KETORKE-127643 format. One record per residue: x, y, z of N, C-alpha, C, O, CB in turn. Coordinates in Angstrom, 3 decimals. Glycine has a CB too. Example, Ala and Ser with C-alpha at 12.3 -4.5 7.8 and 13.67 -1.06 7.14 Angstrom:
2
(r (13.190, -5.690, 7.800), (12.300, -4.500, 7.800), (13.200, -3.300, 7.800), (14.236, -3.319, 8.465), (11.308, -4.473, 9.046)) (r (12.850, -2.250, 7.080), (13.670, -1.060, 7.140), (12.900, 0.030, 7.870), (13.409, 1.138, 8.039), (14.084, -0.598, 5.725)) 
END
This chain:
115
(r (-32.443, 2.382, -2.920), (-31.388, 2.489, -1.925), (-31.161, 1.139, -1.257), (-31.995, 0.234, -1.313), (-31.737, 3.558, -0.877)) (r (-30.026, 1.047, -0.641), (-29.671, -0.182, 0.044), (-29.607, 0.062, 1.549), (-29.417, 1.190, 2.005), (-28.328, -0.725, -0.476)) (r (-29.768, -0.995, 2.291), (-29.656, -0.905, 3.747), (-28.212, -1.045, 4.200), (-27.911, -0.899, 5.385), (-30.516, -1.973, 4.414)) (r (-27.325, -1.326, 3.263), (-25.915, -1.518, 3.591), (-25.303, -0.194, 4.025), (-25.461, 0.811, 3.332), (-25.144, -2.104, 2.386)) (r (-24.606, -0.172, 5.161), (-23.988, 1.086, 5.611), (-22.871, 1.510, 4.658), (-22.179, 0.665, 4.090), (-23.432, 0.935, 7.048)) (r (-22.703, 2.791, 4.490), (-21.687, 3.362, 3.619), (-20.433, 3.681, 4.418), (-20.497, 3.974, 5.612), (-22.215, 4.624, 2.920)) (r (-19.293, 3.619, 3.741), (-18.024, 3.976, 4.357), (-17.925, 5.493, 4.447), (-18.369, 6.205, 3.547), (-16.831, 3.390, 3.558)) (r (-17.340, 5.983, 5.539), (-17.101, 7.415, 5.617), (-15.824, 7.747, 4.832), (-15.120, 6.848, 4.373), (-16.985, 7.883, 7.105)) (r (-15.535, 9.040, 4.685), (-14.395, 9.473, 3.863), (-13.076, 8.890, 4.367), (-12.210, 8.529, 3.571), (-14.309, 11.000, 3.843)) (r (-12.928, 8.800, 5.664), (-11.684, 8.250, 6.231), (-11.521, 6.779, 5.852), (-10.424, 6.347, 5.498), (-11.673, 8.404, 7.773)) (r (-12.604, 6.013, 5.925), (-12.547, 4.597, 5.557), (-12.274, 4.433, 4.058), (-11.520, 3.549, 3.653), (-13.863, 3.891, 5.938)) (r (-12.889, 5.286, 3.246), (-12.631, 5.247, 1.800), (-11.159, 5.521, 1.538), (-10.523, 4.804, 0.765), (-13.518, 6.279, 1.046)) (r (-10.612, 6.548, 2.173), (-9.197, 6.870, 1.996), (-8.320, 5.694, 2.419), (-7.320, 5.394, 1.767), (-8.826, 8.128, 2.801)) (r (-8.691, 5.036, 3.503), (-7.941, 3.859, 3.953), (-7.983, 2.734, 2.944), (-6.969, 2.080, 2.698), (-8.481, 3.369, 5.276)) (r (-9.143, 2.500, 2.357), (-9.260, 1.461, 1.328), (-8.421, 1.809, 0.099), (-7.765, 0.940, -0.477), (-10.732, 1.269, 0.924)) (r (-8.444, 3.072, -0.297), (-7.659, 3.496, -1.458), (-6.161, 3.377, -1.193), (-5.400, 2.987, -2.079), (-8.007, 4.935, -1.836)) (r (-5.741, 3.712, 0.024), (-4.328, 3.556, 0.390), (-3.924, 2.087, 0.343), (-2.863, 1.749, -0.181), (-4.061, 4.138, 1.796)) (r (-4.768, 1.211, 0.891), (-4.481, -0.217, 0.861), (-4.416, -0.722, -0.576), (-3.523, -1.496, -0.923), (-5.540, -0.993, 1.651)) (r (-5.345, -0.294, -1.402), (-5.337, -0.707, -2.803), (-4.063, -0.261, -3.496), (-3.468, -1.019, -4.261), (-6.553, -0.145, -3.532)) (r (-3.644, 0.973, -3.228), (-2.404, 1.474, -3.824), (-1.207, 0.624, -3.387), (-0.344, 0.297, -4.202), (-2.179, 2.949, -3.435)) (r (-1.157, 0.271, -2.109), (-0.073, -0.571, -1.600), (-0.085, -1.943, -2.266), (0.959, -2.442, -2.686), (-0.185, -0.725, -0.078)) (r (-1.262, -2.550, -2.361), (-1.367, -3.879, -2.961), (-0.971, -3.864, -4.435), (-0.262, -4.754, -4.904), (-2.789, -4.414, -2.810)) (r (-1.432, -2.849, -5.158), (-1.075, -2.752, -6.572), (0.413, -2.491, -6.747), (1.032, -3.036, -7.661), (-1.883, -1.649, -7.251)) (r (0.993, -1.668, -5.887), (2.433, -1.407, -5.960), (3.222, -2.685, -5.711), (4.201, -2.966, -6.402), (2.841, -0.326, -4.944)) (r (2.793, -3.445, -4.731), (3.466, -4.713, -4.442), (3.319, -5.681, -5.613), (4.271, -6.370, -5.978), (2.900, -5.345, -3.157)) (r (2.151, -5.729, -6.186), (1.906, -6.609, -7.323), (2.758, -6.200, -8.521), (3.262, -7.057, -9.248), (0.421, -6.594, -7.700)) (r (2.919, -4.892, -8.729), (3.734, -4.405, -9.842), (5.201, -4.784, -9.702), (5.902, -4.908, -10.706), (3.609, -2.906, -9.953)) (r (5.677, -4.969, -8.478), (7.075, -5.347, -8.270), (7.282, -6.855, -8.308), (8.414, -7.334, -8.238), (7.566, -4.802, -6.949)) (r (6.202, -7.590, -8.418), (6.273, -9.042, -8.490), (6.410, -9.449, -9.952), (5.678, -8.958, -10.811), (5.019, -9.701, -7.840)) (r (7.339, -10.338, -10.226), (7.539, -10.753, -11.614), (6.835, -12.090, -11.862), (6.497, -12.825, -10.935), (9.056, -10.865, -11.941)) (r (6.632, -12.367, -13.126), (6.057, -13.642, -13.511), (4.690, -13.510, -14.139), (4.042, -12.469, -14.036), (5.973, -14.534, -12.331)) (r (4.256, -14.574, -14.791), (2.987, -14.530, -15.517), (1.764, -14.365, -14.613), (0.775, -13.760, -15.028), (2.835, -15.781, -16.328)) (r (1.810, -14.883, -13.406), (0.658, -14.740, -12.510), (0.470, -13.283, -12.115), (-0.659, -12.793, -12.077), (0.834, -15.614, -11.253)) (r (1.555, -12.589, -11.822), (1.465, -11.170, -11.478), (0.968, -10.373, -12.669), (0.128, -9.488, -12.506), (2.827, -10.632, -11.008)) (r (1.463, -10.664, -13.864), (1.007, -9.972, -15.070), (-0.479, -10.222, -15.299), (-1.217, -9.301, -15.649), (1.820, -10.427, -16.297)) (r (-0.914, -11.441, -15.109), (-2.324, -11.785, -15.272), (-3.181, -11.029, -14.263), (-4.250, -10.526, -14.607), (-2.531, -13.299, -15.118)) (r (-2.719, -10.950, -13.029), (-3.464, -10.230, -11.992), (-3.568, -8.748, -12.338), (-4.643, -8.164, -12.209), (-2.789, -10.408, -10.615)) (r (-2.476, -8.133, -12.774), (-2.513, -6.721, -13.149), (-3.416, -6.498, -14.358), (-4.134, -5.500, -14.420), (-1.099, -6.210, -13.448)) (r (-3.387, -7.408, -15.306), (-4.278, -7.308, -16.467), (-5.739, -7.413, -16.041), (-6.599, -6.706, -16.566), (-3.948, -8.405, -17.496)) (r (-6.012, -8.301, -15.084), (-7.386, -8.466, -14.598), (-7.862, -7.187, -13.906), (-8.996, -6.755, -14.114), (-7.480, -9.669, -13.626)) (r (-7.009, -6.585, -13.091), (-7.366, -5.345, -12.405), (-7.623, -4.244, -13.423), (-8.609, -3.516, -13.311), (-6.253, -4.922, -11.421)) (r (-6.748, -4.114, -14.415), (-6.907, -3.070, -15.430), (-8.174, -3.289, -16.251), (-8.878, -2.331, -16.572), (-5.684, -3.032, -16.353)) (r (-8.465, -4.532, -16.590), (-9.674, -4.826, -17.364), (-10.924, -4.531, -16.544), (-11.874, -3.937, -17.054), (-9.676, -6.295, -17.825)) (r (-10.932, -4.938, -15.289), (-12.059, -4.661, -14.402), (-12.268, -3.158, -14.244), (-13.401, -2.678, -14.288), (-11.835, -5.312, -13.029)) (r (-11.184, -2.422, -14.062), (-11.288, -0.968, -13.941), (-11.856, -0.364, -15.218), (-12.657, 0.569, -15.159), (-9.916, -0.351, -13.626)) (r (-11.451, -0.884, -16.364), (-11.982, -0.392, -17.626), (-13.473, -0.633, -17.768), (-14.206, 0.232, -18.248), (-11.259, -1.034, -18.768)) (r (-13.920, -1.799, -17.355), (-15.348, -2.131, -17.414), (-16.139, -1.221, -16.484), (-17.186, -0.699, -16.867), (-15.583, -3.613, -17.040)) (r (-15.642, -1.028, -15.261), (-16.338, -0.154, -14.327), (-16.305, 1.298, -14.799), (-17.266, 2.037, -14.584), (-15.720, -0.270, -12.937)) (r (-15.224, 1.709, -15.434), (-15.156, 3.054, -15.986), (-16.194, 3.266, -17.072), (-16.833, 4.317, -17.132), (-13.774, 3.327, -16.534)) (r (-16.361, 2.271, -17.930), (-17.382, 2.353, -18.971), (-18.776, 2.419, -18.346), (-19.626, 3.178, -18.810), (-17.278, 1.146, -19.929)) (r (-19.011, 1.636, -17.307), (-20.312, 1.665, -16.628), (-20.565, 3.046, -16.017), (-21.670, 3.578, -16.120), (-20.379, 0.572, -15.530)) (r (-19.557, 3.615, -15.391), (-19.701, 4.943, -14.791), (-19.999, 5.990, -15.869), (-20.840, 6.867, -15.672), (-18.421, 5.325, -14.010)) (r (-19.317, 5.895, -16.989), (-19.564, 6.833, -18.096), (-20.993, 6.698, -18.617), (-21.635, 7.698, -18.939), (-18.560, 6.591, -19.242)) (r (-21.484, 5.486, -18.700), (-22.854, 5.268, -19.167), (-23.879, 5.839, -18.186), (-24.896, 6.396, -18.600), (-23.109, 3.772, -19.376)) (r (-23.614, 5.703, -16.907), (-24.507, 6.295, -15.907), (-24.545, 7.802, -16.084), (-25.617, 8.406, -16.068), (-24.054, 5.931, -14.472)) (r (-23.380, 8.411, -16.254), (-23.341, 9.864, -16.399), (-23.954, 10.312, -17.721), (-24.539, 11.394, -17.784), (-21.907, 10.366, -16.296)) (r (-23.836, 9.513, -18.772), (-24.513, 9.833, -20.037), (-26.022, 9.893, -19.829), (-26.688, 10.795, -20.336), (-24.164, 8.789, -21.125)) (r (-26.551, 8.943, -19.093), (-27.991, 8.896, -18.853), (-28.448, 9.989, -17.877), (-29.609, 10.397, -17.890), (-28.382, 7.523, -18.314)) (r (-27.534, 10.449, -17.045), (-27.871, 11.489, -16.070), (-27.665, 12.896, -16.636), (-27.848, 13.881, -15.920), (-27.032, 11.314, -14.810)) (r (-27.289, 12.999, -17.906), (-26.977, 14.304, -18.503), (-28.158, 15.272, -18.467), (-27.967, 16.488, -18.479), (-26.526, 14.119, -19.935)) (r (-29.358, 14.743, -18.424), (-30.519, 15.629, -18.389), (-30.739, 16.252, -17.001), (-31.672, 17.033, -16.811), (-31.764, 14.860, -18.811)) (r (-29.890, 15.909, -16.047), (-29.938, 16.479, -14.700), (-28.620, 17.201, -14.437), (-27.736, 16.640, -13.790), (-30.199, 15.370, -13.620)) (r (-28.468, 18.440, -14.925), (-27.174, 19.127, -14.870), (-26.589, 19.291, -13.470), (-25.374, 19.432, -13.328), (-27.311, 20.465, -15.485)) (r (-27.408, 19.276, -12.460), (-26.885, 19.432, -11.102), (-26.336, 18.124, -10.536), (-25.648, 18.137, -9.515), (-27.971, 19.966, -10.188)) (r (-26.626, 17.008, -11.178), (-26.225, 15.709, -10.642), (-24.713, 15.492, -10.671), (-24.139, 15.051, -9.676), (-26.905, 14.610, -11.415)) (r (-24.062, 15.792, -11.789), (-22.616, 15.580, -11.895), (-21.828, 16.291, -10.822), (-21.052, 15.655, -10.109), (-22.132, 16.027, -13.233)) (r (-22.005, 17.598, -10.685), (-21.276, 18.308, -9.626), (-21.618, 17.796, -8.218), (-20.750, 17.755, -7.347), (-21.575, 19.796, -9.709)) (r (-22.861, 17.413, -8.001), (-23.238, 16.880, -6.682), (-22.508, 15.565, -6.417), (-22.025, 15.336, -5.309), (-24.775, 16.668, -6.592)) (r (-22.426, 14.706, -7.427), (-21.713, 13.439, -7.259), (-20.215, 13.667, -7.072), (-19.565, 12.946, -6.314), (-21.958, 12.527, -8.466)) (r (-19.668, 14.671, -7.763), (-18.236, 14.955, -7.679), (-17.818, 15.485, -6.313), (-16.624, 15.570, -6.023), (-17.847, 15.948, -8.743)) (r (-18.787, 15.845, -5.466), (-18.460, 16.268, -4.109), (-18.013, 15.095, -3.245), (-17.376, 15.293, -2.210), (-19.657, 16.954, -3.472)) (r (-18.339, 13.888, -3.661), (-17.939, 12.681, -2.936), (-16.509, 12.319, -3.331), (-16.210, 12.226, -4.522), (-18.917, 11.495, -3.233)) (r (-15.626, 12.115, -2.365), (-14.214, 11.835, -2.619), (-14.017, 10.637, -3.529), (-13.254, 10.717, -4.492), (-13.489, 11.604, -1.317)) (r (-14.676, 9.548, -3.252), (-14.485, 8.344, -4.042), (-15.022, 8.516, -5.457), (-14.352, 8.148, -6.422), (-15.158, 7.160, -3.368)) (r (-16.207, 9.065, -5.588), (-16.772, 9.283, -6.919), (-15.938, 10.272, -7.720), (-15.701, 10.061, -8.909), (-18.209, 9.784, -6.812)) (r (-15.490, 11.346, -7.083), (-14.657, 12.327, -7.777), (-13.388, 11.663, -8.306), (-12.964, 11.920, -9.433), (-14.300, 13.499, -6.838)) (r (-12.792, 10.812, -7.483), (-11.586, 10.101, -7.909), (-11.888, 9.203, -9.109), (-11.120, 9.169, -10.070), (-11.012, 9.264, -6.747)) (r (-12.988, 8.488, -9.055), (-13.343, 7.601, -10.160), (-13.636, 8.373, -11.438), (-13.291, 7.919, -12.529), (-14.545, 6.755, -9.785)) (r (-14.269, 9.533, -11.314), (-14.516, 10.355, -12.501), (-13.188, 10.755, -13.149), (-13.030, 10.650, -14.365), (-15.342, 11.618, -12.131)) (r (-12.245, 11.210, -12.340), (-10.934, 11.612, -12.864), (-10.205, 10.406, -13.442), (-9.655, 10.474, -14.541), (-10.080, 12.275, -11.755)) (r (-10.202, 9.324, -12.714), (-9.511, 8.108, -13.137), (-9.976, 7.639, -14.508), (-9.173, 7.204, -15.334), (-9.722, 7.005, -12.118)) (r (-11.274, 7.731, -14.739), (-11.839, 7.217, -15.982), (-12.136, 8.305, -17.006), (-12.703, 8.022, -18.062), (-13.093, 6.459, -15.687)) (r (-11.760, 9.546, -16.706), (-11.977, 10.629, -17.655), (-13.440, 10.923, -17.912), (-13.813, 11.321, -19.015), (-11.309, 10.308, -18.940)) (r (-14.267, 10.728, -16.902), (-15.704, 10.972, -17.024), (-16.000, 12.375, -16.511), (-15.785, 12.653, -15.331), (-16.534, 9.901, -16.237)) (r (-16.494, 13.274, -17.382), (-16.815, 14.614, -16.903), (-18.008, 14.578, -15.949), (-19.049, 13.993, -16.248), (-17.107, 15.549, -18.086)) (r (-17.828, 15.220, -14.796), (-18.907, 15.199, -13.811), (-19.013, 16.498, -13.032), (-19.952, 16.661, -12.252), (-18.708, 14.055, -12.854)) (r (-18.113, 17.401, -13.209), (-18.110, 18.617, -12.410), (-16.794, 18.758, -11.700), (-15.837, 18.045, -12.001), (-19.257, 18.621, -11.408)) (r (-16.739, 19.664, -10.767), (-15.501, 19.932, -10.054), (-15.269, 18.901, -8.953), (-16.170, 18.628, -8.159), (-15.523, 21.342, -9.463)) (r (-14.051, 18.318, -8.899), (-13.729, 17.416, -7.792), (-13.562, 18.194, -6.497), (-13.401, 19.414, -6.527), (-12.455, 16.619, -8.098)) (r (-13.596, 17.511, -5.364), (-13.421, 18.203, -4.095), (-12.018, 18.784, -3.976), (-11.110, 18.400, -4.714), (-13.699, 17.257, -2.931)) (r (-11.852, 19.708, -3.046), (-10.544, 20.306, -2.810), (-9.533, 19.225, -2.458), (-9.885, 18.215, -1.848), (-10.618, 21.360, -1.690)) (r (-8.285, 19.433, -2.838), (-7.254, 18.411, -2.649), (-7.035, 18.054, -1.192), (-6.530, 16.968, -0.907), (-5.958, 18.875, -3.246)) (r (-7.390, 18.909, -0.271), (-7.193, 18.628, 1.145), (-8.134, 17.579, 1.697), (-7.968, 17.161, 2.843), (-7.346, 19.875, 1.925)) (r (-9.117, 17.137, 0.925), (-10.102, 16.195, 1.447), (-9.667, 14.739, 1.377), (-10.436, 13.851, 1.744), (-11.379, 16.355, 0.707)) (r (-8.473, 14.483, 0.923), (-7.986, 13.115, 0.875), (-6.905, 13.003, -0.169), (-6.976, 13.651, -1.213), (-9.123, 12.132, 0.581)) (r (-5.904, 12.190, 0.100), (-4.794, 12.117, -0.831), (-4.548, 10.703, -1.340), (-3.653, 10.508, -2.162), (-3.551, 12.644, -0.181)) (r (-5.288, 9.730, -0.894), (-5.067, 8.360, -1.331), (-5.809, 8.129, -2.639), (-7.035, 8.220, -2.694), (-5.526, 7.350, -0.250)) (r (-5.062, 7.831, -3.682), (-5.681, 7.605, -4.971), (-5.106, 6.366, -5.635), (-3.940, 6.023, -5.436), (-5.501, 8.817, -5.868)) (r (-5.925, 5.709, -6.412), (-5.504, 4.528, -7.153), (-4.476, 4.968, -8.186), (-4.714, 5.950, -8.890), (-6.721, 3.809, -7.831)) (r (-3.335, 4.276, -8.307), (-2.320, 4.687, -9.270), (-2.817, 4.539, -10.705), (-3.180, 3.442, -11.132), (-1.046, 3.873, -9.073)) (r (-2.833, 5.643, -11.445), (-3.355, 5.650, -12.801), (-2.571, 4.738, -13.731), (-3.160, 4.105, -14.607), (-3.351, 7.047, -13.342)) (r (-1.254, 4.659, -13.560), (-0.454, 3.865, -14.484), (-0.807, 2.382, -14.411), (-0.769, 1.689, -15.427), (1.023, 4.060, -14.195)) (r (-1.140, 1.901, -13.251), (-1.509, 0.492, -13.123), (-2.826, 0.207, -13.817), (-2.952, -0.790, -14.528), (-1.598, 0.093, -11.654)) (r (-3.800, 1.063, -13.620), (-5.115, 0.821, -14.190), (-5.195, 1.163, -15.668), (-6.126, 0.741, -16.354), (-6.141, 1.606, -13.441)) (r (-4.229, 1.920, -16.163), (-4.238, 2.300, -17.572), (-3.553, 1.258, -18.450), (-3.592, 1.368, -19.676), (-3.565, 3.646, -17.751)) (r (-2.939, 0.272, -17.859), (-2.229, -0.744, -18.650), (-3.200, -1.498, -19.535), (-4.375, -1.641, -19.199), (-1.477, -1.727, -17.735)) (r (-2.725, -1.966, -20.631), (-3.527, -2.728, -21.569), (-3.285, -4.218, -21.323), (-2.134, -4.648, -21.248), (-3.189, -2.338, -23.038)) (r (-4.337, -5.001, -21.199), (-4.150, -6.441, -21.040), (-3.447, -7.024, -22.263), (-3.546, -6.484, -23.365), (-5.504, -7.142, -20.815)) (r (-2.756, -8.101, -22.062), (-2.066, -8.790, -23.165), (-3.085, -9.141, -24.257), (-4.197, -9.576, -23.958), (-1.335, -10.084, -22.651)) (r (-2.703, -8.953, -25.500), (-3.644, -9.160, -26.611), (-4.098, -10.603, -26.713), (-5.187, -10.869, -27.220), (-3.013, -8.736, -27.922)) (r (-3.294, -11.534, -26.247), (-3.695, -12.945, -26.333), (-4.898, -13.244, -25.448), (-5.612, -14.221, -25.675), (-2.530, -13.852, -25.940)) (r (-5.126, -12.388, -24.423), (-6.256, -12.602, -23.531), (-7.378, -11.618, -23.799), (-8.453, -11.732, -23.209), (-5.814, -12.497, -22.093)) (r (-7.150, -10.665, -24.667), (-8.155, -9.625, -24.905), (-9.368, -10.201, -25.617), (-9.259, -11.108, -26.442), (-7.558, -8.474, -25.727)) (r (-10.532, -9.647, -25.274), (-11.776, -10.084, -25.911), (-11.787, -9.632, -27.362), (-11.220, -8.587, -27.681), (-13.015, -9.529, -25.157)) (r (-12.419, -10.394, -28.250), (-12.461, -10.016, -29.670), (-13.267, -8.766, -29.899), (-13.399, -8.316, -31.037), (-13.032, -11.137, -30.500)) 
END
């Protein structure tokens, strides 16, 4: 465990709302720098999604862990975002700020893609 304080659900929702606003603004910006930034965000999200999937693969021997983790708003959102099965997400009333899937699902330009 870490000594770093955790954000409460309201703060998480605020961060997700801000992220959505920033990504929306970036998507409306034209030019190669904006495209590069969006590609970087999508690539980073893909890497973190793979890491999350690997954690859940290793936790498969603990069947109660996935649903317990899915009770957390941020984790539940990340599971859905990355298609990682983890159990039932929280009820929709627990927060509505979510990272836009279309932005994170974009594919980076092939000229910059890793071999």
